[in-house]
N, C-alpha and C positions, 0 to 999 in steps of 0.2 A: 226334725225334732220339734216337739210341742211343749210349751210351758204349761204347768198345772195352774188351775184357777186358784184364786185366794181361798185359804181355808175358812175364813170367817166372812161369808157373804153379807152378814148383818152389818158389816162396817159400811155397807152402802156402795161397795165397788163391784163392778161387773167385769169379768175377765173376757177379753176379746183376743183373737189371734188371726194371722193371715200368712200365707206362704207365696212368695214371689220367686220366679225363676228368671235368670239372666237380668238381674236388676241393674239398672244404669248406675254409674259411679256417683252420680250426684244424688242423693240418698233418701232418707226415710221420710222426707216430706211428701214423697209419693204416696205413702201410706197414711200419714196423719194429717195431710192437707193443711199444714200450718197451724194446727190446734195447739194451745198452750200445753207444755209438758213440764212436769215437776222434776223429772230426772230420766237419764237414759244410760243403759249399759249395752255395749256391743261386744259379743263374744265370738272368737274364731274357733270352730271345732273341726278344722280341716284335718288336723292330725288326731287320729282315734285315741281316746283316753287321755288326751292332753288339751283340755279346753283352755283357751287363753283370752283374757280380756284385752281387746285392742283399742277400746275407746270408752270413756266414761264422762258424762256431763252431769253436773249437779242441778239444783233447782234453778228454774228460769222464770223470768217474769213475763215472758212473751213467747211467741212462736219459736220453735226450734229452727236454727239456721240449717241449711243443707249440710249434711254430714257425709264426708267422702268415705266410700267403702274401700277396703283393701284392693290392691290391683288383682286382676284376674278372678274376681268374685263371680261365681256361677250360680249360687243359690243363697237366698236370704229368707229367713223365717222371723217373723216379728210377733211378739205378744205384748199386750198392754192392758191396763185397767182404767176404767172411767167410773165416775160417780153415777149412781143410779138416778139421783135427782138432778144431775147436770152432765149428760152424756158428752158434752163438748169439752169437758175437762179431763185430761189424761193425768193420772197420778204417777204412773210409772210405765216405762217402756223398755223392753229387752229385745235386742236383735241378735240373731244367731246366723253367722255367715259360713259358707264353705268356699274355699279357694282352690283353684286348680294348681297344685304344686308343680306339676311337670312344666306347665306353661310359664309359671313364675321362675323356675330354675332356668329354663331355656332363655327367657328374657334377660335374666341376670348374666348368663353366659355370653349372650350376644353383646350386651353392654360392655362386658369385660374385653371381649375380642375387639370391639370397636376402639376401646381405650388403648389397647395394645397396638392396634393398627395405626392409630393417630400418633402414638409415641414413635413407632418404627418409621413412619413417614417423615416425622419431624427430624429424627436423627439422620435419616438417609437423604433428606431434602428431596423427597419424592412425593408427588401428589397424584390423585386419580380423578378421573372425570367420567361423566356419562352424558351423552347427548341424545335426548329423545327427539328423533328426527320428525316424527309425526306431529308432535305438539310443539316442537321448537324449544323445549326446555333443556337447559344445560345445567348439570349438577356438578359442583366441584367439592373436593374434600377440603378440610380446613387448611391443610398444608399447601395445597395448590393455590389457595388465596394468598398465603404468606409468600410463596415463591413469586407470585405476580406483584408483591408489594402491597397487598390489600389486607384489611382485617377480615378474619374468617367470617363468612356468611354475611358480610356487610352490605352486599348488594346482589341483585339478581343478574346472573351472567347470561347474555345472549350470544349467539354465534358472531353477530356483527361487533359486539363489544369485545369478544375474544380476538377477532381479527384486528381490531383497532389497537390492541396492545402488542401485536406482533411488529417487529422492526419493519419499517416501510419497504426495505429492500427484499424482505423475505415473504411479504404478504401474498403476492401472486403465486409464488411457488407452493406455499402451504395450501392455498385454495385449490391449486391443481392436484395436489396429493390427495386431499379430501375428496375431490370430485372423482378421481380415478378409483379410490377405495369404494365410493358410493356406487360407481358403475360396475365394478368387478366383484364387490363384496369380499375382496381379499384383505388379509391383515396388512397393515401399513406401518412404516417407521420413518421418522424424519428428525432432522436437527434444525431447530429454529432459534432465532434471537428474539427476545422480548424487551420491551422498554417499560420499566417501572414508572409509577407516577413521579418519582423524584429524578427521573432521567437516567438511572442506572441501567445499563444494558446487561442482560443475563443470557446465558446460552443453555438451552434445554435439549435433551434427547427424549423424544416421545415415540410411543408405539401404541397401536390400538387394533381393535377388531370390529367387525360389522355384523350385527345381528339382523336376521331377516324373518319375515312372517312365513306362513305356510306356502305362499306363492313366490317366495324368493325376493320379495320387495324389502329393501333396507328399512329397518324400523329404529335402530339404535346403534350409535357408535360409542364405544367405551375403551378406556385405556389408561395409561399412566404417563407422567412427565417427570423426568429426572433432571434436577438442576446440576449441570456439569461445569458451571462457570469457573469454579476454583480449579478443576482439573485442566480446563482449556487454557486458563491464564497461566497455570504452572507449566504446561507444555510449551506455551509461547515463550515464557521466560527461559525455559530450558533450551529451546531452539536459539534464542537470542544469545544465551550464554555460550552455546557451542560456537555460534558464528563469531562471537567476540574472541573466544579462545583460538579459533582458526586464524582470525585476522592478526591476533597477537603473535601467534606462532610464525605466520608469514612475515610479519615485521621483524621478528627476531632472526628468522632465517635470512631475510634480506640484509639485516645489519651484519650478521656473521659473514655473509657472502661479500659484502662491501669491504669488511676488514680483511678478508682473505685476498680479495682483489688488490687492495692497497699494498699488502705485503708482497704479492706476486709482481705488481708493477715496480715496486722498489727493487726487488731482487733480480727480476728477469728483464726489466726494461731500462730503468734508470741506471743501474750499475753497469749493464752491458753497453749502453750508449755512452756513458762516461768513459768506459775503457776504450771504446772505439774512437772517441774524440782524442783521447790521450795518444792512442796509437797513430792517428793521422798526424798529430802535431810532431810526433817522433819520426814521421816518414815511414811508418810500418803499415802500408796500405793493405797488404794481404791480411794482416792481423785484424785491422779495422773492418775489412769486408767480412771476415769470419764472424766477428762479434755481431755485426749488423744482421747477418743471415740468421744467427741464433736468436736475436731479438725478434725477427719476423716470425720464426717458428714458435717462440714463446707467446707472442701476441695472438697467433692463430689458436694455440691451445687454450688461451684464456677466453677467446671468443667461443670456442667449442664448448667449454665448460658452462659459459653463460647460456648458450642456446640449448644445451642438454637439460638445464634446469627447467626450461619452459616445457620440455617434453612434447613439443609440437614442431614439425618441419617448417622451414621457411617457405612462404608462398608468394607468388607474384603480387606486387603492391605493398608488401610489408617492409621493403628495403628502400623506401623513398625517404631521402634526407630532407630535413627542413631547410637546409642551405648547402651550398657547395662545400666540398671538403677543404678547399683552400680559397679564400676570397682574394688574397693578395699574393702576388708572385714574390719569390725570394730572390729573383734576378734584379739587377740594377735597372734594366729596361724590360719592357713588356716583350715577351717572346713573339717573334713574327708569326703571322698566320701562314698556312700552307700555300706554297706557290703552285700554279698549274704545272703539270708535267711538261718537260722540254719536248720539243718536236722530235728530237732524236732518241727519245726514250719510249718508243711505242710498245716495246715488249715488256715493260715494267709491270709489276703487280701494284695495282691501285688500291690504296688502303684508306679507310675512314677510321679515325681515332675517336672513341667516345669515352670520356671520363670527366668527372666534375673537378678534378685536380688539374689546374692549368699548368703548373710546373711539370707534372708527370707527363702530360700530353706533349709538352715542348721537348722534354728529354727523350721521350720515345721517338718523336719525329726526327730529332737530330741523329739518333742512333740508327734508325731505319734508313734514312736517306743517305747515310754514309755508304750504304750498300746500294749500288746503282740498280739492283734488281727491284727496288721498292720506290714508290713515290706516294706521299701522303696527299690525297686529293681533297680532304676535308676533315674538320674537327667538330665535335658536339659536346656540350657540357651536361646533357641530360637525355633521358630516353626519348622524350618527345622530339627533341632536335635530331636525334639519331634517326628516327623514322623519316623525318622530312629530308634529311641529307641523303639517306640511302635511296629514297625514291627519286631524288633529283640527280644524284651522281652515279647511281648503279655501280658502286665500287666492286672490285674483285674480292676484297676482304674487309670485314668490319671487326676491329678489336673493341669489344663491348664490356664496359664496367658493369657491376651489379648494383651497388648501393649509390644512388644518385638522387638529386632533387627532381621534382615534377613527376618523373616516371622512372621506376627502377629498371634494371636490365632484364630481369625475368619477365616483366610485362612487355618491354620493348622487343624482346627477341622474336616472338612469333609475328609481330607487326612488321619488323624489318624483313623477315623471310617472306612475308606476303607482298610487300611493295618491291622487293628486290630478290626474286626467287633464285637467281643464278649467283647470288652473293654468298660467300662462305663467312659464317659468323663464328668468331673465336671469343669465348668469354675470358676476360682478364680481370681477376678479382682478388681482393685481400682475404676472402673467406677460404677456409681449407677445402681441398679437393673433395674430401669425404662428406662435406656438408652440402655442396651445391652442384658438384660435377654431374652426377647422375640425372638430377632434375633438369639441368641445362641441356644435356645431350638429348633427353627425351623431348624437349621443347624445340629442338632443331639446331642446336649448336654443333659445330664440327669438332670442337676441342675445348678444353678448359685448362687455363694456365693460371697458376698462382702468382700474384704480384710478388716481386722480389727475386724471381728467377732471372738468370742471366739473359741479356739481350740475345745472345746466340741461341739460347733455348727458345725464345719467342720467335726468332727468325726461322729456326728449324721447324717449329710447329706450323708456321704459316706456309712454308714450302711443302710440308708434308700434306697439308689439307687444302691448299689453294685450288688444286685442280679438281677437287670433289666437293659436292654440296650435300650435306646431310639431309636425309628425308625429314620432312616436317612431321611432328607428332600427329598420329591419326591418319597419315597418308598411306 
């Protein structure tokens, strides 16, 4: 477009014009070279039939300041007038510009997309990054700066600066992940902890890809980081809450079990023992014995219930007592120890008694030695002593308790069999037969007898098994 010259040249004005393409944005002083200008009008004619004045400057006393053109200006035409007698004085200047509307609209759209992306990243606590491997430049989005506790674009981020903000315990692992991605050019994913400038530790989930040149050489890594700290802390709080609930439930279950046990002890033990005592005072021995037998059965049932709650079978080493079952004897005098067998009792069955209850050992010895077929050659109060006595005495039979201090019977059983391979071992225990008998027999015991059975039953068991030795487990 060209402006017409003034209609009255007699006024002393000469019209001049020029056309520029791809004019730089810093403006018309390129044309007028800083000459004084009385006025200026800039008209945008990009839209056909709709010229639009985009700038206007009145009279000036000096050179016109650089005047910015509209963004994406592609063509500028300028017309001006000067005095014939003073060519350096510009009276009026008109600029006509043409703008690439497609590029302008695209730029606006891109800016809108960027704003939406920034908003989405802020809401999602997710930032993105791009690492120019060739030039070493690292570009972060505004939200990624915020995630790391920094003001957006407040500093230039380098790879070393990035690694320095990773939690010290995670730094080598993150370096290794990046090195592997660089080597393979495969996508990568990682979870890392970062330490903000204020000391707050955050947890991020990151993923990225590797771009390569035409030769397959890595040129750029780019990806995104999601701040999952709130989720991780919530999951940890949930796990802790579950653990607290489980522990509380266990304590409640334990409290209910203790209350049930207290009721059972009162009903099945204390009341029956009281009845047995009253029966003894009244001379009713059979009645007292019957109640005592029922107390033993109830006590075994209570032990069975307790062990079933654990849902784990008893194993060797788990029945070691902290101390002996009875520290003091109930007899007026200490029970005598076993005497060596008389010379005329060469055909007797030599028995080693092993139990941590001193009174029980004494009463067993008295009852066995009333029968001249038996002689007690030794006694032991724990599993360790049992192994020593068995090795030294080589008895025919060992009556072996289960729960004892130092070493329990389940642990001592195979050791006794090892040091006295021809000895018959019979377990004598307060635990119910269905709890430990099978395990004892597999370990080499010849029989299993529940405490509380009549002495005649114990004698019968010894006689039935004394002539045979059970094979050891695994033999």
